[in-house]
C-alpha positions in Angstrom: -213.0 -40.0 -32.0 -216.3 -41.3 -30.5 -217.0 -41.6 -26.8 -220.0 -43.6 -25.5 -221.1 -43.1 -21.9 -224.3 -43.7 -19.9 -226.3 -41.0 -18.1 -229.1 -42.5 -16.1 -231.2 -44.7 -18.4 -229.9 -43.1 -21.5 -226.8 -43.8 -23.6 -225.1 -40.9 -25.3 -222.6 -40.8 -28.1 -220.2 -37.8 -28.3 -217.8 -37.2 -31.1 -214.6 -35.4 -30.2 -212.4 -33.8 -32.7 -208.6 -34.5 -32.8 -207.8 -30.9 -32.1 -209.8 -31.0 -28.9 -208.1 -34.1 -27.8 -204.7 -32.4 -28.3 -205.8 -29.5 -26.2 -207.0 -31.8 -23.4 -203.7 -33.7 -23.5 -201.7 -30.5 -23.1 -204.0 -28.7 -20.7 -204.7 -31.4 -18.1 -201.1 -32.0 -17.1 -200.4 -28.3 -16.9 -203.5 -27.8 -14.7 -202.3 -30.6 -12.5 -198.9 -29.1 -12.1 -200.3 -25.7 -11.3 -202.7 -27.2 -8.8 -199.8 -29.0 -7.0 -197.7 -25.8 -7.0 -200.6 -23.7 -5.6 -201.3 -26.3 -2.9 -197.6 -26.4 -2.0 -197.4 -22.7 -1.8 -200.5 -22.6 0.4 -199.1 -25.3 2.7 -195.7 -23.5 2.9 -197.4 -20.2 3.6 -199.5 -21.8 6.3 -196.4 -23.4 7.8 -194.6 -20.1 7.8 -197.5 -18.2 9.4 -197.6 -20.7 12.3 -195.0 -22.0 14.6 -193.5 -25.5 14.8 -193.0 -27.5 18.0 -189.2 -27.3 17.4 -189.2 -23.5 17.4 -191.6 -23.2 20.4 -189.5 -25.7 22.3 -186.3 -23.7 21.6 -188.0 -20.5 22.8 -189.1 -22.2 26.0 -185.7 -23.7 26.7 -184.0 -20.4 26.3 -186.3 -18.9 28.9 -186.4 -21.7 31.5 -182.9 -23.3 31.4 -179.5 -22.5 32.8 -176.6 -21.7 30.5 -175.1 -25.1 31.1 -178.3 -26.8 30.2 -178.7 -24.8 27.0 -175.1 -25.7 25.9 -176.0 -29.4 26.3 -179.1 -29.0 24.1 -177.4 -29.1 20.7 -180.4 -30.1 18.5 -184.0 -29.3 17.9 -185.0 -32.7 19.1 -183.1 -32.2 22.3 -185.1 -29.0 23.0 -188.4 -30.9 22.5 -187.2 -33.6 24.8 -186.2 -31.0 27.5 -189.7 -29.4 27.3 -191.5 -32.8 27.5 -189.3 -33.9 30.4 -189.9 -30.7 32.3 -193.6 -31.2 31.8 -194.5 -27.7 30.8 -195.9 -28.8 27.4 -196.4 -32.0 25.5 -194.9 -31.8 22.1 -195.4 -35.1 20.3 -194.0 -34.0 16.9 -191.5 -31.2 16.6 -192.5 -30.5 13.0 -196.2 -30.2 13.8 -197.8 -26.8 14.3 -198.4 -25.5 17.8 -202.0 -25.3 19.0 -203.9 -23.3 21.6 -204.0 -26.4 23.7 -200.1 -26.3 23.8 -200.3 -22.6 24.8 -202.8 -23.3 27.6 -200.5 -26.1 29.0 -197.5 -23.6 29.0 -199.4 -20.9 30.8 -200.8 -23.3 33.4 -197.3 -24.7 34.1 -195.6 -21.3 34.5 -198.4 -19.1 35.9 -201.0 -21.5 37.2 -203.7 -19.7 35.1 -204.9 -19.4 31.5 -205.6 -16.0 29.9 -209.3 -15.5 29.7 -209.2 -14.5 26.0 -208.0 -18.0 25.0 -209.9 -20.2 27.5 -212.8 -20.9 25.1 -210.7 -21.5 22.0 -210.6 -25.1 21.0 -207.4 -26.9 22.0 -206.8 -28.4 18.6 -206.9 -25.1 16.8 -203.5 -24.1 15.3 -202.2 -20.9 16.7 -200.8 -18.2 14.4 -197.1 -17.2 14.8 -198.0 -13.6 15.7 -200.3 -14.8 18.4 -197.8 -17.3 19.9 -195.1 -14.6 19.9 -197.4 -12.1 21.6 -198.3 -14.6 24.4 -194.7 -15.7 24.8 -193.7 -12.0 25.4 -196.4 -11.7 28.0 -195.2 -14.9 29.6 -191.4 -14.2 29.7 -191.4 -12.5 33.1 -192.7 -15.8 34.6 -190.0 -17.9 33.0 -187.1 -18.9 35.4 -184.5 -17.0 33.3 -186.9 -14.5 31.6 -185.0 -11.6 33.1 -182.0 -12.6 30.9 -184.0 -12.2 27.7 -183.2 -8.8 26.2 -184.2 -6.9 23.0 -181.4 -6.0 20.7 -181.0 -4.2 17.3 -178.8 -6.0 14.9 -177.8 -5.6 11.3 -177.8 -9.0 9.5 -174.5 -9.3 7.6 -174.9 -12.9 6.7 -177.2 -16.0 7.1 -176.0 -19.6 7.0 -178.2 -22.6 7.3 -176.7 -25.3 9.5 -179.7 -27.6 10.1 -183.2 -28.3 9.0 -184.6 -25.3 10.8 -181.4 -23.9 12.3 -179.4 -20.9 11.1 -176.3 -18.9 12.0 -176.9 -15.1 11.9 -173.7 -13.0 11.4 -173.6 -9.5 12.8 -171.0 -6.9 13.9 -171.5 -8.1 17.5 -170.8 -11.8 16.7 -172.5 -14.9 15.5 -175.9 -15.9 16.8 -178.1 -19.0 16.4 -181.7 -19.0 15.4 -184.2 -21.9 15.1 -187.2 -21.1 12.9 -189.4 -22.5 10.2 -190.1 -18.9 9.0 -186.7 -17.7 7.7 -187.9 -14.3 6.5 -184.7 -12.4 7.4 -182.7 -10.6 4.7 -179.1 -9.6 4.6 -178.2 -5.9 5.0 -181.3 -5.3 7.0 -181.7 -4.2 10.7 -184.0 -6.2 13.0 -185.1 -6.2 16.6 -184.3 -9.5 18.2 -185.3 -11.0 21.6 -182.0 -12.6 22.6 -180.3 -14.6 25.4 -176.5 -14.7 25.1 -175.6 -16.0 21.6 -179.1 -17.3 20.9 -181.9 -15.4 19.1 -185.2 -16.3 20.9 -187.4 -14.7 18.3 -187.4 -12.0 15.6 -189.6 -9.2 16.9 -189.7 -6.9 13.9 -187.7 -5.2 11.2 -186.5 -1.7 12.1 -188.5 0.8 10.1 -186.9 2.8 7.4 -188.0 5.9 5.6 -189.1 3.8 2.7 -190.8 1.3 5.1 -189.4 -1.7 3.2 -186.3 -3.7 2.5 -185.4 -1.6 -0.6 -183.2 1.5 -0.4 -182.0 0.8 3.1 -178.4 1.8 3.5 -176.3 0.0 6.1 -172.7 0.4 7.2 -170.3 -2.4 8.2 -167.3 -1.3 10.3 -163.9 -3.0 10.4 -164.6 -5.8 7.9 -161.8 -7.6 6.0 -161.3 -7.1 2.3 -159.8 -10.5 1.5 -159.1 -9.9 -2.2 -160.5 -8.1 -5.2 -160.6 -7.9 -8.9 -161.6 -5.2 -11.3 -165.3 -5.7 -10.6 -165.7 -7.8 -7.5 -164.4 -7.8 -3.9 -164.5 -10.7 -1.5 -165.2 -9.4 2.0 -165.3 -11.1 5.3 -168.2 -9.7 7.3 -167.6 -10.9 10.8 -166.9 -14.5 9.8 -169.3 -14.6 6.8 -167.7 -14.2 3.4 -169.6 -12.4 0.6 -168.7 -11.3 -2.8 -169.8 -7.7 -3.8 -169.8 -5.9 -7.1 -167.5 -2.9 -6.8 -165.3 -0.9 -9.1 -162.2 1.2 -8.7 -160.2 -1.0 -6.2 -156.6 -2.0 -6.7 -156.3 -5.7 -7.6 -153.3 -6.0 -5.3 -155.3 -5.3 -2.2 -155.4 -8.3 0.1 -156.3 -8.8 3.8 -157.0 -5.1 4.3 -159.4 -3.7 6.9 -162.1 -1.3 5.8 -165.5 0.2 6.4 -168.1 -0.3 3.7 -171.6 1.1 3.1 -174.1 -1.2 1.3 -177.3 -0.3 -0.5 -179.5 -3.0 -2.2 -176.7 -5.5 -1.9 -174.1 -3.3 -3.6 -171.2 -1.5 -2.1 -171.6 2.3 -2.5 -168.5 3.3 -0.5 -165.2 1.7 0.7 -163.0 3.4 3.4 -159.7 1.5 3.4 -157.5 1.4 6.6 -153.9 0.9 5.5 -151.9 2.1 8.5 -150.5 -0.9 10.6 -148.1 -1.4 13.5 -146.6 -4.6 14.7 -144.9 -5.5 18.0 -144.9 -7.8 21.0 -148.1 -7.4 23.1 -147.2 -6.6 26.7 -150.6 -6.2 28.2 -154.3 -5.8 27.2 -157.1 -3.9 28.9 -160.5 -2.7 27.7 -159.1 0.8 27.1 -155.7 0.0 25.5 -153.1 -2.5 24.3 -149.5 -2.1 25.4 -147.4 -2.8 22.4 -143.6 -3.0 22.6 -142.1 0.1 21.0 -145.5 1.9 20.9 -146.7 2.0 24.5 -150.4 2.2 25.4 -152.4 2.5 22.2 -156.1 3.2 22.6 -158.6 0.5 21.6 -161.6 1.3 19.3 -164.9 0.1 20.7 -165.5 -1.8 17.4 -162.1 -3.6 17.4 -162.1 -7.0 15.6 -159.3 -9.4 14.8 -159.4 -11.6 11.7 -157.3 -14.8 11.1 -155.8 -14.7 7.6 -155.6 -18.5 7.6 -159.1 -19.2 9.0 -161.8 -16.8 7.7 -164.4 -18.0 10.2 -162.1 -17.2 13.1 -163.1 -13.6 14.0 -162.6 -12.4 17.6 -162.3 -9.4 19.9 -159.3 -8.0 21.8 -159.9 -10.5 24.5 -158.4 -13.3 22.4 -155.1 -11.5 21.7 -152.2 -13.4 23.3 -149.7 -11.4 25.4 -146.0 -12.0 25.0 -146.2 -12.5 21.2 -146.4 -10.5 18.0 -148.8 -12.6 16.0 -150.9 -9.9 14.3 -150.6 -6.7 12.4 -152.6 -4.0 14.2 -154.6 -1.6 12.1 -154.7 2.1 13.2 -157.3 4.6 12.3 -157.8 8.0 13.8 -155.2 7.2 16.5 -157.0 4.1 17.7 -156.5 0.3 17.2 -159.6 -0.5 15.2 -158.7 -4.1 14.3 -156.0 -6.6 13.6 -155.1 -9.3 11.0 -153.5 -12.4 12.5 -150.8 -13.5 10.1 -148.9 -16.0 12.2 -149.7 -19.1 14.3 -148.2 -19.2 17.7 -144.9 -21.1 18.2 -144.5 -21.4 21.9 -141.1 -20.0 22.8 -141.6 -17.9 26.0 -144.1 -17.7 28.9 -144.8 -14.6 31.1 -145.1 -15.4 34.8 -146.6 -13.1 37.3 -144.4 -13.4 40.4 -146.2 -13.2 43.8 -144.9 -11.8 47.1 -143.2 -13.9 49.8 -145.4 -16.8 50.9 -147.5 -16.3 47.8 -149.7 -13.9 49.7 -150.4 -11.4 47.0 -150.0 -10.6 43.3 -149.1 -7.0 44.2 -145.8 -5.8 45.7 -145.3 -2.7 47.9 -141.7 -2.6 46.7 -139.4 -4.5 44.4 -135.6 -4.7 44.7 -133.6 -6.2 41.9 -129.9 -7.0 41.6 -127.5 -9.3 39.8 -124.0 -10.7 40.2 -123.2 -9.3 36.8 -124.5 -6.2 35.0 -128.0 -5.4 33.9 -130.0 -2.6 32.2 -133.2 -0.7 33.0 -135.2 0.0 29.9 -138.0 2.6 29.9 -139.7 4.9 27.4 -137.1 7.5 28.2 -134.1 5.3 27.5 -131.7 2.8 29.1 -129.7 2.9 32.3 -127.0 0.4 33.0 -126.1 -1.0 36.4 -122.9 -2.9 37.3 -122.9 -6.3 39.0 -123.8 -6.1 42.7 -125.7 -2.8 42.3 -129.4 -2.7 43.2 -132.4 -0.9 41.8 -135.6 -0.5 43.7 -139.2 0.5 42.8 -142.0 1.5 45.1 -145.8 1.5 44.6 -146.9 4.9 43.4 -143.4 5.8 42.1 -143.7 8.1 39.1 -141.0 6.1 37.3 -143.3 3.1 37.0 -146.8 4.6 37.2 -148.5 3.9 33.9 -145.2 2.7 32.4 -143.7 -0.7 31.9 -140.1 -0.9 33.1 -138.0 -3.8 31.7 -134.9 -5.1 33.5 -132.6 -6.9 31.1 -129.5 -8.9 32.3 -126.2 -8.7 30.6 -125.6 -11.9 28.6 -127.2 -15.0 30.2 -126.8 -14.2 33.8 -129.8 -14.2 36.2 -131.6 -11.4 38.0 -132.1 -11.6 41.8 -135.3 -10.3 43.4 -134.1 -9.3 46.9 -137.5 -8.1 48.0 -139.1 -11.5 48.2 -138.2 -15.0 49.4 -138.7 -18.6 48.3 -137.5 -21.9 49.8 -134.0 -21.3 48.5 -133.9 -17.7 49.7 -134.0 -14.7 47.3 -135.0 -16.3 44.0 -133.0 -15.8 40.8 -134.7 -15.6 37.4 -133.6 -16.2 33.8 -135.0 -14.0 31.1 -136.2 -10.5 31.7 -138.2 -8.9 34.5 -140.9 -6.2 34.1 -142.3 -3.8 36.7 -145.4 -1.7 36.3 -147.5 0.1 38.9 -151.2 -0.4 39.4 -153.7 0.9 42.0 -153.2 -2.3 44.0 -149.4 -2.1 43.9 -146.5 -3.2 41.8 -146.8 -6.1 39.4 -143.6 -8.1 38.7 -143.5 -10.2 35.5 -140.8 -12.7 34.5 -140.6 -13.2 30.7 -138.7 -16.4 30.3 -138.0 -19.2 27.7 -140.6 -21.9 28.2 -138.0 -24.7 28.5 -136.2 -22.7 31.2 -139.6 -22.3 32.9 -140.3 -26.0 32.8 -136.9 -26.9 34.3 -137.9 -24.7 37.4 -141.4 -26.0 37.6 -140.3 -29.7 37.8 -138.5 -29.5 41.1 -141.0 -27.1 42.5 -143.8 -29.5 41.9 -142.1 -32.9 42.4 -139.1 -33.9 44.6 -136.1 -34.8 42.5 -135.6 -37.8 44.7 -138.4 -39.4 42.7 -135.9 -40.1 40.0 -135.3 -39.1 36.4 -138.2 -41.2 34.8 -140.7 -39.7 37.2 -139.4 -36.2 36.6 -139.8 -36.7 32.8 -143.5 -37.5 33.4 -143.7 -34.2 35.3 -141.8 -32.4 32.6 -144.3 -33.3 29.8 -147.2 -32.5 32.1 -145.8 -29.1 33.1 -145.0 -28.2 29.4 -148.5 -29.3 28.2 -150.2 -27.4 31.0 -148.1 -24.3 30.3 -148.8 -24.5 26.5 -152.5 -24.5 27.2 -152.2 -21.5 29.6 -150.6 -19.3 27.0 -154.1 -18.5 25.7 -155.4 -17.8 29.2 -156.5 -14.2 29.5 -157.0 -14.0 33.2 -153.8 -11.9 33.7 -153.8 -10.2 30.2 -154.4 -6.8 31.8 -151.1 -7.2 33.7 -149.2 -8.8 30.8 -148.9 -12.4 32.1 -150.1 -15.9 31.2 -149.9 -17.5 34.7 -148.6 -16.8 38.2 -146.0 -18.8 40.1 -148.3 -20.3 42.8 -150.3 -23.5 43.1 -153.2 -21.8 41.3 -151.2 -22.7 38.2 -147.8 -24.4 38.6 -145.4 -23.6 41.3 -142.4 -22.1 39.6 -138.8 -21.4 40.8 -139.5 -22.3 44.5 -136.2 -24.2 44.6 -132.8 -23.5 43.2 -131.3 -25.1 40.1 -131.6 -28.9 40.1 -129.4 -30.9 37.7 -131.8 -33.9 37.4 -134.8 -31.6 36.7 -132.8 -29.8 34.0 -132.0 -33.2 32.5 -135.6 -34.3 32.5 -136.6 -31.0 30.8 -133.8 -31.4 28.2 -134.6 -35.1 27.4 -138.3 -34.3 26.8 -137.7 -30.9 25.1 -140.7 -29.8 23.1 -142.7 -32.9 24.0 -146.4 -32.3 24.7 -149.3 -34.7 25.6 -151.8 -34.7 22.8 -155.3 -36.1 22.4 -155.7 -36.4 18.6 -154.5 -33.0 17.4 -155.1 -31.0 20.7 -152.7 -30.4 23.5 -154.1 -31.8 26.8 -154.3 -29.4 29.8 -152.7 -31.9 32.1 -154.3 -31.6 35.6 -152.4 -33.3 38.3 -152.3 -33.5 42.1 -150.3 -34.9 45.0 -151.9 -38.2 46.1 -154.7 -40.5 45.0 -156.9 -42.6 47.2 -156.5 -45.5 44.8 -158.8 -44.2 42.1 -159.2 -41.0 40.0 -162.3 -39.1 38.9 -163.3 -37.0 35.9 -164.0 -33.3 35.2 -167.7 -33.6 36.1 -166.3 -32.9 39.7 -165.8 -29.3 38.5 -169.2 -29.1 36.7 -167.7 -29.7 33.2 -169.1 -32.3 30.8 -167.1 -35.5 31.1 -167.7 -36.4 27.4 -165.9 -33.2 26.4 -162.7 -34.5 28.1 -162.6 -38.2 27.1 -159.0 -38.5 28.4 -160.1 -37.9 32.0 -161.6 -41.2 33.0 -161.8 -42.8 36.4 -159.0 -45.3 36.7 -157.8 -47.5 39.5 -154.3 -46.3 40.6 -152.8 -49.7 41.3 -152.8 -53.3 40.2 -156.1 -54.0 41.9 -159.3 -52.9 40.1 -161.5 -50.8 42.3 -165.0 -51.3 40.8 -168.4 -50.2 42.1 -167.0 -47.9 44.8 -170.0 -45.6 44.1 -172.6 -48.4 44.1 -173.7 -47.4 47.6 -172.6 -45.4 50.6 -171.6 -48.6 52.3 -169.5 -49.7 49.4 -167.7 -46.4 49.4 -167.2 -46.5 53.1 -165.6 -49.9 52.9 -163.4 -48.7 50.1 -162.2 -45.5 51.7 -161.5 -47.1 55.1 -159.5 -50.0 53.6 -155.8 -50.0 52.8 -155.0 -51.8 49.5 -151.4 -53.0 49.4 -151.3 -52.9 45.6 -152.3 -49.2 45.3 -149.4 -47.1 44.0 -150.0 -44.4 46.6 -150.3 -46.8 49.5 -147.1 -45.7 51.3 -147.9 -41.9 51.4 -149.3 -40.3 54.5 -152.5 -38.9 53.0 -153.5 -42.0 51.1 -155.9 -42.6 54.0 -156.9 -40.0 56.6 -159.6 -39.1 59.0 -160.7 -36.4 61.5 -163.4 -36.3 64.2 -165.2 -33.0 64.7 -167.7 -32.1 67.5 -171.1 -31.3 66.0 -171.3 -27.9 67.7 -167.8 -26.9 66.5 -168.6 -28.2 63.0 -171.8 -26.2 62.8 -170.1 -23.1 64.1 -167.2 -23.5 61.6 -169.7 -23.9 58.7 -171.6 -20.9 59.8 -168.5 -18.7 60.0 -167.3 -19.8 56.5 -170.6 -19.7 54.7 -172.6 -17.0 56.6 -175.3 -19.6 57.0 -175.9 -20.3 60.7 -177.2 -23.9 60.8 -176.6 -24.6 64.5 -175.4 -27.9 65.9 -175.0 -30.5 63.1 -177.6 -33.3 63.2 -177.2 -35.0 59.8 -174.8 -35.1 56.9 -175.8 -36.6 53.6 -173.8 -37.1 50.4 -176.2 -36.3 47.6 -174.0 -37.2 44.7 -170.6 -38.7 43.8 -168.7 -38.5 40.6 -166.9 -41.4 39.0 -164.4 -42.8 41.5 -166.4 -41.6 44.5 -165.5 -37.9 44.9 -168.3 -36.1 46.6 -169.6 -33.0 44.7 -172.9 -32.4 46.6 -173.3 -32.7 50.4 -176.2 -31.5 52.5 -175.6 -30.6 56.2 -178.6 -30.3 58.5 -178.4 -28.5 61.8 -180.7 -27.5 64.6 -181.2 -24.0 63.1 -181.0 -24.7 59.4 -179.6 -26.6 56.4 -177.0 -26.0 53.8 -176.1 -27.8 50.6 -172.5 -27.6 49.2 -172.5 -28.2 45.5 -168.8 -27.7 44.6 -165.7 -29.7 45.4 -163.9 -26.6 46.5 -166.7 -25.5 48.8 -166.9 -29.0 50.3 -163.2 -29.1 51.1 -163.2 -25.5 52.4 -166.4 -25.4 54.4 -166.0 -28.8 56.1 -162.3 -28.3 56.8 -161.0 -27.1 60.2 -157.5 -26.1 61.0 -158.1 -26.4 64.7 -158.7 -30.1 64.6 -156.1 -32.9 64.3 -156.1 -34.8 61.0 -155.0 -38.4 61.4 -152.8 -39.6 58.6 -150.9 -42.9 58.0 -147.8 -41.5 59.8 -149.2 -39.3 62.5 -151.3 -36.2 62.9 -151.3 -32.8 61.1 -153.7 -29.9 60.6 -155.2 -28.5 57.4 -157.6 -25.6 56.9 -159.2 -27.5 54.1 -160.0 -31.2 53.7 -157.2 -32.9 51.7 -159.8 -34.1 49.1 -163.5 -34.7 48.6 -163.1 -38.5 48.4 -164.9 -38.6 51.8 -167.6 -40.2 53.8 -169.1 -39.4 57.2 -169.7 -41.6 60.3 -171.8 -40.3 63.3 -170.2 -40.6 66.7 -172.5 -41.2 69.7 -171.8 -41.0 73.5 -172.8 -43.7 76.0 -176.3 -42.3 76.3 -176.8 -42.6 72.6 -176.6 -38.9 71.8 -174.9 -37.6 68.6 -171.7 -35.8 69.7 -169.5 -35.7 66.6 -168.8 -36.8 63.1 -165.8 -38.6 61.8 -164.8 -37.7 58.3 -163.0 -40.6 56.6 -161.1 -39.6 53.4 -158.4 -40.5 51.0 -155.9 -38.7 48.8 -154.6 -35.2 48.6 -155.9 -33.0 45.8 -158.8 -32.9 43.3 -158.2 -36.4 42.0 -158.5 -35.5 38.3 -155.6 -36.7 36.1 -152.2 -37.8 37.4 -151.2 -38.6 41.0 -147.7 -37.4 41.4 -146.9 -39.7 44.3 -148.2 -42.7 42.3 -145.7 -41.8 39.6 -142.8 -42.4 41.9 -143.8 -46.1 42.4 -144.9 -46.6 38.8 -141.6 -45.2 37.4 -139.8 -48.2 38.9 -141.4 -50.5 36.3 -142.9 -48.2 33.6 -141.4 -45.5 31.3 -142.7 -42.0 31.3 -144.8 -42.3 28.2 -146.6 -45.3 29.4 -147.3 -43.6 32.8 -148.8 -40.6 31.0 -151.0 -42.8 28.8 -152.2 -44.6 32.0 -153.5 -41.5 33.6 -154.6 -39.7 30.4 -156.5 -42.2 28.4 -156.2 -42.2 24.6 -153.3 -39.7 24.6 -149.9 -39.7 22.9 -146.6 -37.8 23.6 -145.7 -35.8 20.5 -143.5 -32.9 19.5 -145.8 -30.3 18.1 -144.6 -28.6 15.0 
């Protein structure tokens, strides 16, 4: 082959042999590929040794935002937007590398100064990861929530990528989230993290080992789940992350067994199986022990974990155990409960109700006296004692017979137990099911373990007058059952062995005697729940609407998380734009609309006038903030439908802002002032609702003397108005009424 080319004024002829051509043909593409690979590796290394805008934004967000704000920032882009909106740093491209100019902006925003060592560095210069991490650590004390950032040693059991730069890190202490473009973590290694809650802010370093490297580091995983195994492999659930290990010598029949394992270089070198199990109804749960029927108080191991055999990702602690049921096999090792394997899904049959004293004054009784028209038995760890009908048994706080023990009172047959030491509206209340008594430091706790349908039949008349009619009571039945079903997983009273109490804090229960119509409503809706898609709705309800409902943002929750709670007009007239302005809301709340379903009820519209001195004094007594005589009241924000959730009161000596519905109703209420309703006057310690507006009152000389609070409705205004149901049930069936108040829901029998 001959090539001719020009060099300056000369023309040269070069002859190339075929063998040389073949070498060039092979070598040039290879050289190109190698060059591309090297360039790619250099770029990747450069990227990993710097820090992206996404990662820096996440670190800043975790140090400067509240927990509620962090929960709403569910993506890397959202973190960048939050930083840009706050103005602490301008990040144009989340994938771009952070510069010293960015770092200077951050320091100026949070400290008002720039460290002298970086002042003269050019703004456009990319900052190395180690340098950014160093300056972030120096800065964290100046961040609004920097005191909540804490160092923590964790062994990484598993790593799962869930986004472009987002990872879930599995450890014995739970699952954490990490945003990074430098994923250098390795499984079975121990690291020091800077953390906030369930978020890893940054990886500080790897805990040094004797070998000073990732090889030959032995780690131990306690209370992990051996899901299944073969002759050579074992599938193990490490805290929600499933891995397959090479291991020999295990019985192939082993399945869903708890164990401790030691791992070296990715291989199991030791397995300690935990085969002893116990099963029984859980009666109460504390941080020290679990009270299991038939076993008493069994001590909890500090590393206790519960695995769900039907959902490997569902790994939880003792706090998620449901009292009143036997859904799991508990694993015992060295005399302690080290874990559990949940084998069953809950089928709601019974509910455990903590019975309060007379007048719902306290959860704790000084004494309890129980009797029955027929016979009953007292069951303790020592044995059973039978009592004949008409006999009584009494317990007192501090009595040795109940101290640290749970005493069960079991009726003969289906008769009811009478609690003579407390009163309800029908006198001494009678209870189906069993009663349990246990002594605590505060006094005696009294628990009613009762069939959930029996419970519903006694909630209905306690929450709604039976005079409302069968169709209205069926609405209440489905609401009460759905609410109760959701509360079965409530852990507030787990230490006492209950799901709910019998007061207005949950649902009023057994405040009246047996009601035939209420029992019929419960029977005709038996098992029916209000569902949104596949989830049971926690059906909030209240007494009286003002003609419109609101959403859960009134309580600080995200409205989009509860799409079935939308603001609706409670009547045939559509109340729109009531929050468009204060004057619009004033016109709405001071007008009676004949088509509103709650129109005839006393608290549909109400008002009270309070002297400015008395109002200021009352607020000061309740809040501890002495503001003096009130001079101005301003509603800062209303939720949908007009409920006020932020009110500022300015006085002669100070100012206070109330940012919760409960605080607004409590702190602005006054039991010494008449409240004008639609059928006369009454008095309430709290305002009936926060659907309110304020009008100043002046004397003849033009001086401010009082404020009139105009309001409507009784209750929080979220979900169903019970009084409206009475009117609606005249023309609508119970299912349609439920769908009206809870948008997008259906009534179903959950199987």
